[in-house]
GUGU-618942 format. One record per residue (C-alpha): residue number from 1; x, z, y negated. Coordinates in Angstrom, 1 decimal, always signed. Layout:
N
(node NUM (X Z Y))
...
% end
This chain:
473
(node 1 (-53.6 +87.2 +89.8))
(node 2 (-50.1 +88.1 +88.8))
(node 3 (-47.7 +85.2 +88.1))
(node 4 (-44.0 +85.0 +88.1))
(node 5 (-44.0 +83.3 +84.7))
(node 6 (-46.6 +83.1 +82.0))
(node 7 (-45.9 +80.4 +79.4))
(node 8 (-47.6 +80.5 +76.0))
(node 9 (-47.5 +76.9 +74.7))
(node 10 (-47.5 +73.5 +76.5))
(node 11 (-44.8 +71.5 +74.6))
(node 12 (-41.3 +70.5 +75.6))
(node 13 (-39.9 +74.0 +76.1))
(node 14 (-42.9 +75.3 +78.0))
(node 15 (-43.0 +72.3 +80.4))
(node 16 (-39.2 +72.3 +81.0))
(node 17 (-39.4 +76.0 +81.9))
(node 18 (-42.5 +75.5 +84.1))
(node 19 (-40.9 +72.6 +86.0))
(node 20 (-37.7 +74.5 +86.6))
(node 21 (-39.5 +77.7 +87.7))
(node 22 (-41.8 +75.8 +90.1))
(node 23 (-38.7 +74.2 +91.6))
(node 24 (-37.5 +77.7 +92.5))
(node 25 (-40.8 +78.3 +94.4))
(node 26 (-42.2 +80.6 +91.8))
(node 27 (-45.7 +80.7 +90.4))
(node 28 (-46.6 +79.7 +86.8))
(node 29 (-49.5 +79.9 +84.5))
(node 30 (-49.6 +78.1 +81.1))
(node 31 (-51.8 +79.1 +78.1))
(node 32 (-52.5 +76.5 +75.4))
(node 33 (-54.8 +77.1 +72.5))
(node 34 (-54.8 +73.4 +71.3))
(node 35 (-54.0 +70.1 +72.9))
(node 36 (-51.7 +70.0 +75.8))
(node 37 (-48.3 +68.4 +75.1))
(node 38 (-47.1 +70.1 +72.0))
(node 39 (-45.7 +68.5 +68.8))
(node 40 (-43.5 +65.8 +70.2))
(node 41 (-46.1 +63.7 +72.1))
(node 42 (-49.1 +64.6 +70.0))
(node 43 (-48.1 +64.7 +66.4))
(node 44 (-44.3 +64.3 +66.2))
(node 45 (-41.8 +62.0 +67.8))
(node 46 (-44.1 +59.7 +69.8))
(node 47 (-46.8 +58.8 +67.2))
(node 48 (-44.4 +58.8 +64.2))
(node 49 (-41.9 +56.4 +65.9))
(node 50 (-44.8 +54.2 +67.1))
(node 51 (-46.0 +53.8 +63.5))
(node 52 (-42.5 +53.4 +62.2))
(node 53 (-42.0 +50.5 +64.7))
(node 54 (-45.2 +48.9 +63.4))
(node 55 (-44.1 +49.3 +59.8))
(node 56 (-40.7 +47.8 +60.7))
(node 57 (-42.4 +44.8 +62.2))
(node 58 (-44.3 +44.2 +59.0))
(node 59 (-41.1 +44.7 +56.9))
(node 60 (-39.0 +42.3 +58.9))
(node 61 (-41.7 +39.7 +58.6))
(node 62 (-41.2 +40.0 +54.8))
(node 63 (-37.5 +40.4 +54.9))
(node 64 (-36.1 +36.9 +54.5))
(node 65 (-32.7 +38.1 +55.8))
(node 66 (-32.0 +35.0 +57.9))
(node 67 (-31.6 +31.6 +56.3))
(node 68 (-33.9 +28.9 +57.8))
(node 69 (-36.4 +31.5 +59.1))
(node 70 (-39.7 +31.4 +57.2))
(node 71 (-42.0 +34.4 +57.3))
(node 72 (-45.6 +34.9 +56.5))
(node 73 (-46.9 +38.2 +55.1))
(node 74 (-49.6 +39.9 +57.1))
(node 75 (-51.9 +42.8 +56.2))
(node 76 (-52.4 +46.1 +57.9))
(node 77 (-55.5 +46.9 +60.0))
(node 78 (-55.3 +50.6 +59.7))
(node 79 (-58.1 +51.6 +62.1))
(node 80 (-56.6 +49.3 +64.8))
(node 81 (-53.1 +50.6 +64.1))
(node 82 (-54.2 +54.2 +64.4))
(node 83 (-56.3 +53.6 +67.5))
(node 84 (-53.3 +51.9 +69.1))
(node 85 (-51.2 +55.0 +68.3))
(node 86 (-53.8 +57.3 +69.8))
(node 87 (-54.0 +55.2 +73.0))
(node 88 (-50.2 +55.5 +73.4))
(node 89 (-50.3 +59.3 +72.8))
(node 90 (-53.2 +59.9 +75.2))
(node 91 (-51.5 +57.8 +77.9))
(node 92 (-48.2 +59.7 +77.6))
(node 93 (-49.9 +63.0 +77.4))
(node 94 (-51.9 +62.3 +80.6))
(node 95 (-48.9 +60.9 +82.5))
(node 96 (-46.2 +63.2 +81.3))
(node 97 (-48.1 +66.5 +80.8))
(node 98 (-51.5 +67.1 +82.3))
(node 99 (-50.9 +65.0 +85.5))
(node 100 (-47.4 +66.4 +85.8))
(node 101 (-48.7 +70.0 +85.6))
(node 102 (-51.2 +69.2 +88.4))
(node 103 (-48.5 +67.6 +90.5))
(node 104 (-46.2 +70.6 +90.2))
(node 105 (-49.1 +72.9 +90.9))
(node 106 (-49.4 +75.3 +88.0))
(node 107 (-52.5 +76.4 +86.1))
(node 108 (-53.3 +75.7 +82.5))
(node 109 (-55.6 +78.1 +80.7))
(node 110 (-57.1 +76.7 +77.4))
(node 111 (-57.4 +79.5 +74.8))
(node 112 (-55.7 +81.7 +72.3))
(node 113 (-53.3 +84.2 +73.7))
(node 114 (-52.0 +87.6 +72.3))
(node 115 (-50.0 +90.4 +73.9))
(node 116 (-51.7 +93.7 +74.6))
(node 117 (-50.8 +97.1 +75.9))
(node 118 (-47.2 +98.1 +75.2))
(node 119 (-43.5 +97.3 +75.5))
(node 120 (-43.1 +98.6 +79.1))
(node 121 (-46.0 +96.7 +80.5))
(node 122 (-46.8 +93.5 +78.5))
(node 123 (-50.1 +91.8 +79.3))
(node 124 (-51.6 +88.6 +77.8))
(node 125 (-55.2 +88.6 +76.6))
(node 126 (-56.6 +85.1 +76.5))
(node 127 (-59.8 +84.0 +74.7))
(node 128 (-60.8 +80.7 +76.2))
(node 129 (-62.2 +78.0 +73.9))
(node 130 (-65.4 +78.0 +76.0))
(node 131 (-66.0 +81.7 +75.6))
(node 132 (-65.3 +84.8 +77.7))
(node 133 (-62.0 +86.5 +78.1))
(node 134 (-59.1 +86.4 +80.6))
(node 135 (-56.2 +88.7 +81.3))
(node 136 (-52.8 +87.3 +82.5))
(node 137 (-50.0 +89.4 +83.9))
(node 138 (-46.6 +88.2 +84.9))
(node 139 (-43.1 +89.2 +85.9))
(node 140 (-41.7 +87.3 +82.9))
(node 141 (-43.3 +85.8 +79.8))
(node 142 (-42.1 +82.8 +77.7))
(node 143 (-43.1 +82.3 +74.1))
(node 144 (-43.0 +78.5 +73.5))
(node 145 (-45.6 +78.1 +70.7))
(node 146 (-43.5 +75.7 +68.7))
(node 147 (-43.7 +75.2 +64.9))
(node 148 (-46.2 +73.8 +62.4))
(node 149 (-45.9 +72.0 +59.0))
(node 150 (-45.2 +74.4 +56.1))
(node 151 (-46.0 +74.0 +52.4))
(node 152 (-44.3 +75.9 +49.6))
(node 153 (-46.3 +78.1 +47.3))
(node 154 (-47.0 +75.6 +44.5))
(node 155 (-49.7 +76.4 +42.0))
(node 156 (-52.9 +74.4 +42.7))
(node 157 (-51.6 +72.9 +46.0))
(node 158 (-54.0 +74.8 +48.3))
(node 159 (-56.9 +74.0 +46.1))
(node 160 (-56.0 +70.4 +45.8))
(node 161 (-55.4 +69.9 +49.5))
(node 162 (-52.6 +67.6 +50.8))
(node 163 (-51.5 +65.6 +53.8))
(node 164 (-48.9 +66.7 +56.3))
(node 165 (-47.0 +64.4 +58.6))
(node 166 (-49.6 +65.3 +61.2))
(node 167 (-52.7 +64.5 +59.1))
(node 168 (-51.2 +61.5 +57.4))
(node 169 (-50.8 +59.7 +60.7))
(node 170 (-54.6 +59.9 +61.2))
(node 171 (-55.4 +58.0 +58.0))
(node 172 (-57.6 +55.0 +58.7))
(node 173 (-57.3 +53.7 +55.2))
(node 174 (-54.1 +52.6 +53.6))
(node 175 (-53.6 +54.5 +50.3))
(node 176 (-52.5 +52.4 +47.3))
(node 177 (-49.9 +55.0 +46.4))
(node 178 (-48.4 +58.2 +47.8))
(node 179 (-46.1 +61.0 +46.6))
(node 180 (-44.0 +62.5 +49.4))
(node 181 (-42.6 +66.0 +48.7))
(node 182 (-39.5 +66.5 +50.8))
(node 183 (-36.4 +64.4 +51.2))
(node 184 (-35.2 +65.6 +54.6))
(node 185 (-35.8 +63.9 +58.0))
(node 186 (-39.6 +64.0 +58.1))
(node 187 (-40.1 +63.2 +54.4))
(node 188 (-37.7 +60.2 +54.6))
(node 189 (-39.4 +58.8 +57.6))
(node 190 (-42.8 +59.2 +56.2))
(node 191 (-41.8 +57.7 +52.8))
(node 192 (-40.4 +54.6 +54.3))
(node 193 (-43.3 +54.3 +56.8))
(node 194 (-46.0 +54.3 +54.2))
(node 195 (-44.0 +52.1 +51.8))
(node 196 (-43.5 +49.5 +54.5))
(node 197 (-47.2 +49.5 +55.4))
(node 198 (-47.9 +48.6 +51.8))
(node 199 (-48.3 +51.8 +49.8))
(node 200 (-46.4 +52.5 +46.5))
(node 201 (-44.3 +55.5 +47.4))
(node 202 (-42.4 +58.2 +45.4))
(node 203 (-40.1 +60.5 +47.3))
(node 204 (-39.4 +63.9 +45.7))
(node 205 (-36.6 +66.2 +46.8))
(node 206 (-36.0 +69.6 +45.0))
(node 207 (-32.3 +69.6 +45.8))
(node 208 (-29.9 +67.3 +44.1))
(node 209 (-30.0 +64.5 +46.7))
(node 210 (-32.0 +63.0 +49.5))
(node 211 (-30.9 +64.1 +53.0))
(node 212 (-29.4 +67.2 +51.3))
(node 213 (-27.9 +68.6 +54.5))
(node 214 (-26.0 +65.4 +55.4))
(node 215 (-22.7 +64.2 +54.0))
(node 216 (-22.9 +63.1 +50.3))
(node 217 (-22.0 +59.6 +51.4))
(node 218 (-25.0 +59.5 +53.8))
(node 219 (-27.3 +60.7 +51.0))
(node 220 (-26.1 +58.0 +48.6))
(node 221 (-26.5 +55.3 +51.3))
(node 222 (-30.0 +56.3 +52.3))
(node 223 (-31.1 +56.6 +48.6))
(node 224 (-29.8 +53.1 +48.0))
(node 225 (-31.7 +51.8 +51.1))
(node 226 (-35.0 +53.3 +49.9))
(node 227 (-34.4 +52.1 +46.3))
(node 228 (-33.9 +48.5 +47.6))
(node 229 (-37.3 +48.7 +49.1))
(node 230 (-38.8 +49.8 +45.8))
(node 231 (-39.4 +53.4 +46.8))
(node 232 (-39.1 +55.6 +43.7))
(node 233 (-36.7 +58.5 +44.3))
(node 234 (-36.8 +61.7 +42.2))
(node 235 (-34.3 +64.5 +43.0))
(node 236 (-33.2 +67.8 +41.5))
(node 237 (-36.7 +68.8 +40.4))
(node 238 (-39.1 +71.6 +41.0))
(node 239 (-42.8 +71.0 +41.6))
(node 240 (-44.6 +73.5 +39.4))
(node 241 (-48.2 +72.5 +39.8))
(node 242 (-50.5 +70.1 +41.7))
(node 243 (-54.0 +69.0 +40.6))
(node 244 (-56.5 +66.6 +42.1))
(node 245 (-59.4 +64.8 +40.5))
(node 246 (-61.5 +61.7 +41.6))
(node 247 (-58.6 +59.5 +40.5))
(node 248 (-56.1 +61.2 +42.8))
(node 249 (-53.2 +63.7 +42.5))
(node 250 (-51.2 +64.8 +39.5))
(node 251 (-47.9 +66.5 +40.4))
(node 252 (-46.1 +68.4 +37.6))
(node 253 (-42.3 +68.4 +37.8))
(node 254 (-39.7 +70.5 +36.0))
(node 255 (-36.1 +69.5 +35.9))
(node 256 (-32.9 +71.1 +34.7))
(node 257 (-33.1 +69.3 +31.4))
(node 258 (-36.0 +67.9 +29.4))
(node 259 (-39.7 +68.6 +29.3))
(node 260 (-42.0 +68.7 +32.4))
(node 261 (-43.1 +65.3 +33.8))
(node 262 (-46.0 +64.2 +35.9))
(node 263 (-46.3 +61.9 +38.9))
(node 264 (-49.7 +60.4 +39.9))
(node 265 (-50.8 +58.9 +43.2))
(node 266 (-53.8 +58.5 +45.4))
(node 267 (-52.4 +60.7 +48.2))
(node 268 (-49.9 +63.6 +48.4))
(node 269 (-47.9 +64.3 +51.6))
(node 270 (-46.0 +67.5 +51.9))
(node 271 (-43.0 +67.4 +54.2))
(node 272 (-41.2 +70.5 +53.2))
(node 273 (-40.3 +71.8 +56.6))
(node 274 (-41.9 +73.6 +59.5))
(node 275 (-42.4 +77.2 +60.5))
(node 276 (-42.6 +78.9 +63.9))
(node 277 (-46.1 +79.7 +65.2))
(node 278 (-46.1 +83.5 +66.0))
(node 279 (-48.6 +85.1 +63.6))
(node 280 (-51.4 +85.7 +66.1))
(node 281 (-49.4 +86.7 +69.2))
(node 282 (-49.3 +90.5 +68.4))
(node 283 (-45.6 +90.5 +69.2))
(node 284 (-44.9 +93.9 +67.6))
(node 285 (-47.1 +95.6 +70.3))
(node 286 (-44.6 +94.6 +73.0))
(node 287 (-41.4 +95.2 +71.0))
(node 288 (-40.7 +91.6 +70.1))
(node 289 (-39.1 +91.1 +66.7))
(node 290 (-39.6 +88.2 +64.3))
(node 291 (-37.4 +87.0 +61.4))
(node 292 (-38.3 +86.1 +57.8))
(node 293 (-39.8 +82.7 +58.7))
(node 294 (-41.8 +84.1 +61.7))
(node 295 (-39.2 +83.0 +64.2))
(node 296 (-38.8 +85.1 +67.4))
(node 297 (-35.5 +86.9 +67.4))
(node 298 (-33.6 +86.2 +70.6))
(node 299 (-30.1 +86.7 +72.0))
(node 300 (-27.8 +83.9 +73.2))
(node 301 (-29.6 +83.9 +76.5))
(node 302 (-33.0 +83.5 +74.7))
(node 303 (-34.2 +86.9 +75.8))
(node 304 (-36.1 +89.0 +73.2))
(node 305 (-35.8 +92.7 +72.7))
(node 306 (-38.3 +93.1 +75.5))
(node 307 (-36.4 +92.3 +78.7))
(node 308 (-39.5 +90.6 +80.3))
(node 309 (-40.2 +88.3 +77.3))
(node 310 (-38.3 +85.2 +76.4))
(node 311 (-38.6 +82.5 +73.8))
(node 312 (-37.7 +78.8 +73.7))
(node 313 (-37.8 +75.8 +71.4))
(node 314 (-38.9 +75.6 +67.7))
(node 315 (-40.3 +79.2 +67.8))
(node 316 (-36.8 +80.6 +68.0))
(node 317 (-35.7 +79.1 +64.7))
(node 318 (-33.0 +77.2 +66.5))
(node 319 (-32.6 +73.4 +65.8))
(node 320 (-36.0 +71.8 +65.9))
(node 321 (-35.5 +69.0 +68.4))
(node 322 (-37.4 +68.3 +71.6))
(node 323 (-34.2 +68.0 +73.6))
(node 324 (-33.2 +71.5 +72.4))
(node 325 (-36.6 +72.8 +73.5))
(node 326 (-36.2 +71.2 +76.9))
(node 327 (-32.7 +72.7 +77.3))
(node 328 (-34.1 +76.1 +76.3))
(node 329 (-36.9 +76.0 +78.8))
(node 330 (-34.5 +75.2 +81.7))
(node 331 (-32.1 +77.9 +80.5))
(node 332 (-34.8 +80.5 +80.4))
(node 333 (-35.9 +79.7 +84.0))
(node 334 (-32.3 +80.2 +85.3))
(node 335 (-31.6 +83.3 +83.3))
(node 336 (-35.0 +85.0 +84.1))
(node 337 (-35.1 +84.3 +87.8))
(node 338 (-31.4 +83.8 +88.8))
(node 339 (-29.7 +86.1 +86.3))
(node 340 (-27.5 +83.1 +85.5))
(node 341 (-26.6 +84.4 +82.0))
(node 342 (-26.4 +80.9 +80.7))
(node 343 (-26.0 +80.0 +77.0))
(node 344 (-26.0 +76.8 +75.0))
(node 345 (-23.2 +75.1 +73.0))
(node 346 (-24.6 +73.4 +69.9))
(node 347 (-21.3 +72.3 +68.4))
(node 348 (-21.9 +68.6 +69.5))
(node 349 (-25.7 +68.6 +69.1))
(node 350 (-26.8 +65.3 +67.6))
(node 351 (-29.6 +64.7 +65.1))
(node 352 (-31.3 +61.4 +64.1))
(node 353 (-33.5 +60.4 +61.2))
(node 354 (-35.4 +57.3 +62.2))
(node 355 (-35.3 +55.6 +58.8))
(node 356 (-34.0 +52.0 +58.5))
(node 357 (-31.1 +52.2 +58.4))
(node 358 (-31.1 +55.3 +60.6))
(node 359 (-29.1 +58.4 +59.9))
(node 360 (-27.3 +60.1 +62.8))
(node 361 (-24.9 +63.0 +62.9))
(node 362 (-23.1 +65.3 +65.3))
(node 363 (-20.7 +68.1 +64.7))
(node 364 (-19.5 +69.4 +61.4))
(node 365 (-19.8 +68.0 +58.0))
(node 366 (-16.7 +68.0 +55.8))
(node 367 (-17.9 +71.0 +53.8))
(node 368 (-18.8 +72.9 +57.0))
(node 369 (-15.3 +72.2 +58.5))
(node 370 (-13.7 +73.6 +55.3))
(node 371 (-15.9 +76.7 +55.6))
(node 372 (-14.8 +77.1 +59.2))
(node 373 (-11.1 +77.1 +58.0))
(node 374 (-10.1 +73.7 +59.1))
(node 375 (-7.7 +71.5 +57.1))
(node 376 (-9.8 +68.3 +57.1))
(node 377 (-8.9 +64.7 +57.2))
(node 378 (-11.8 +62.3 +56.8))
(node 379 (-12.3 +58.5 +56.8))
(node 380 (-15.3 +56.5 +55.6))
(node 381 (-15.8 +53.0 +57.1))
(node 382 (-18.3 +50.8 +55.3))
(node 383 (-20.3 +48.6 +57.7))
(node 384 (-18.9 +45.4 +56.1))
(node 385 (-16.0 +46.0 +58.5))
(node 386 (-18.2 +46.3 +61.6))
(node 387 (-18.7 +42.8 +63.2))
(node 388 (-22.1 +43.7 +64.6))
(node 389 (-23.4 +44.5 +61.1))
(node 390 (-22.0 +41.2 +59.8))
(node 391 (-23.8 +39.3 +62.6))
(node 392 (-27.0 +41.2 +61.8))
(node 393 (-26.6 +40.2 +58.1))
(node 394 (-27.1 +43.9 +57.2))
(node 395 (-24.0 +45.7 +56.1))
(node 396 (-25.8 +48.5 +54.3))
(node 397 (-24.4 +51.8 +55.7))
(node 398 (-21.3 +53.5 +56.8))
(node 399 (-19.5 +55.7 +59.4))
(node 400 (-17.7 +58.9 +58.4))
(node 401 (-15.4 +60.8 +60.7))
(node 402 (-14.3 +64.4 +60.1))
(node 403 (-11.1 +65.4 +61.9))
(node 404 (-8.8 +68.4 +62.0))
(node 405 (-5.6 +67.4 +60.2))
(node 406 (-3.5 +69.7 +62.4))
(node 407 (-4.7 +68.6 +65.8))
(node 408 (-6.3 +65.3 +65.1))
(node 409 (-9.4 +66.5 +67.0))
(node 410 (-12.7 +65.0 +66.0))
(node 411 (-14.9 +67.6 +64.3))
(node 412 (-17.9 +65.6 +63.2))
(node 413 (-19.3 +62.1 +63.1))
(node 414 (-21.9 +60.8 +60.6))
(node 415 (-23.5 +57.4 +60.6))
(node 416 (-26.0 +55.5 +58.5))
(node 417 (-26.7 +52.1 +60.2))
(node 418 (-29.3 +50.3 +62.3))
(node 419 (-29.1 +51.9 +65.7))
(node 420 (-27.3 +54.9 +64.4))
(node 421 (-29.0 +57.1 +67.0))
(node 422 (-27.4 +55.1 +69.8))
(node 423 (-24.0 +55.1 +68.1))
(node 424 (-24.0 +58.9 +67.7))
(node 425 (-24.3 +59.4 +71.5))
(node 426 (-20.8 +58.1 +71.9))
(node 427 (-19.6 +60.6 +69.3))
(node 428 (-21.4 +63.4 +71.2))
(node 429 (-19.2 +62.8 +74.3))
(node 430 (-16.1 +62.6 +72.1))
(node 431 (-17.0 +66.0 +70.5))
(node 432 (-17.9 +67.6 +73.9))
(node 433 (-14.6 +66.6 +75.3))
(node 434 (-12.5 +67.6 +72.3))
(node 435 (-11.1 +64.1 +71.8))
(node 436 (-8.8 +63.2 +69.0))
(node 437 (-9.4 +60.4 +66.7))
(node 438 (-6.4 +58.6 +68.1))
(node 439 (-7.9 +58.8 +71.6))
(node 440 (-11.1 +57.4 +70.3))
(node 441 (-9.2 +54.6 +68.6))
(node 442 (-7.6 +53.5 +71.9))
(node 443 (-10.7 +53.6 +74.1))
(node 444 (-12.5 +50.5 +75.4))
(node 445 (-15.5 +49.5 +73.4))
(node 446 (-17.6 +46.4 +73.9))
(node 447 (-17.4 +43.9 +71.1))
(node 448 (-20.4 +43.1 +68.9))
(node 449 (-22.0 +46.5 +69.3))
(node 450 (-22.6 +49.0 +66.6))
(node 451 (-20.8 +51.6 +68.7))
(node 452 (-17.6 +49.6 +68.0))
(node 453 (-17.8 +51.0 +64.5))
(node 454 (-16.9 +54.4 +65.8))
(node 455 (-13.7 +53.0 +67.3))
(node 456 (-12.9 +51.1 +64.1))
(node 457 (-13.5 +54.2 +62.0))
(node 458 (-11.1 +56.1 +64.3))
(node 459 (-8.5 +53.4 +63.8))
(node 460 (-8.7 +53.8 +60.0))
(node 461 (-6.7 +57.1 +60.5))
(node 462 (-3.6 +55.0 +61.3))
(node 463 (-4.2 +51.4 +60.2))
(node 464 (-5.9 +49.1 +57.7))
(node 465 (-8.8 +47.6 +59.7))
(node 466 (-9.5 +45.0 +57.0))
(node 467 (-6.3 +43.3 +58.3))
(node 468 (-7.6 +43.1 +61.9))
(node 469 (-9.3 +39.9 +63.3))
(node 470 (-13.0 +40.2 +63.9))
(node 471 (-12.7 +39.7 +67.7))
(node 472 (-9.6 +41.8 +68.5))
(node 473 (-7.9 +44.9 +67.4))
% end
């Protein structure tokens, strides 16, 4: 049978495209070599945030933040915790993926896919997991194979073995200690997760600071937050070798100054980024080019060099967020079948790291704004000036706004605070509508919300907010 669209991969991009194409009355087949649902529901967003919520519950019980509230420490039943996480994942996978596909009426073939024949007439060869072979032909093809954890070429690492964010979340025994290599979003979340569950954690980042692609003020705030929780932070070092013996791991570090040092721990988790999954697709046979990290090269409309083959989501090397993947999938459906010639605007794209406090950003950093030729004017508002933070008895964090000095237009917003992900949504709308900081300062905002901090930060461009009353401005 010939289909209108053949999708390789069953994650956010693939499902968004399939739903949109079925809504157009077109036929779809989906090929998945692993578990239906992709990274987000199976090994990424859903399970990690479920475990982070559990770790947060244990941490708050030990916090002692509120006078008069006594807390009792409780242990962690790892097998029960992991089973609960699996139950949640399986329920969402069934409801939002396998049942959804059946409801929309498209086929899912389980097996490994690779392109055959040539550029002018691409065909998919599928080797099902239960044996045999199948051939899939389609008017259009979508590569939506996502990404997978990547580890740098460190001497001894492959031989020693290591955890990734995927395999760590399957541990049924709490390690006494853990080294986390990588201080970006995944590494930060995993370091705090395992520390709050009770492990002794050391976070290692090769660049000079944690969250190295965020504003320096954000990096300093999140390092202070982790340090307060007794997470050891090591930055500006290179991991030169990893060894493992019955006692655990030994990681050798080399810094800019001084002799090499060693870190020891029961477990080692590598969170050094992800790489697109393209190696076994035989893309060259059909004229599809890949980049240095294996990413599929696409144009602004997500079409590859082969006019019948498209790519969407992490596999393109574009920002690795499930909401980007979903937007990609819908865009491909419109461009492939309606000649819509749609593109996406990333200038107000938000990103969130679900630490506590959380990190959230949208738009340009100060350094990026300068690189783009803007004359910047920036303000940093500590959370001690945000009433919601005072009521929560947690003023660790800040809000930074980056504006164009000539037009007063907001260029970027950066937050480290509890609920930062919700706060940044407001900044996204401001960026999307080219608002100025003065317009933001004059908008309505409900009192005793963290989002009020954005308004207060905008007000700092023209006034001293320390001289405002807490209930009116």
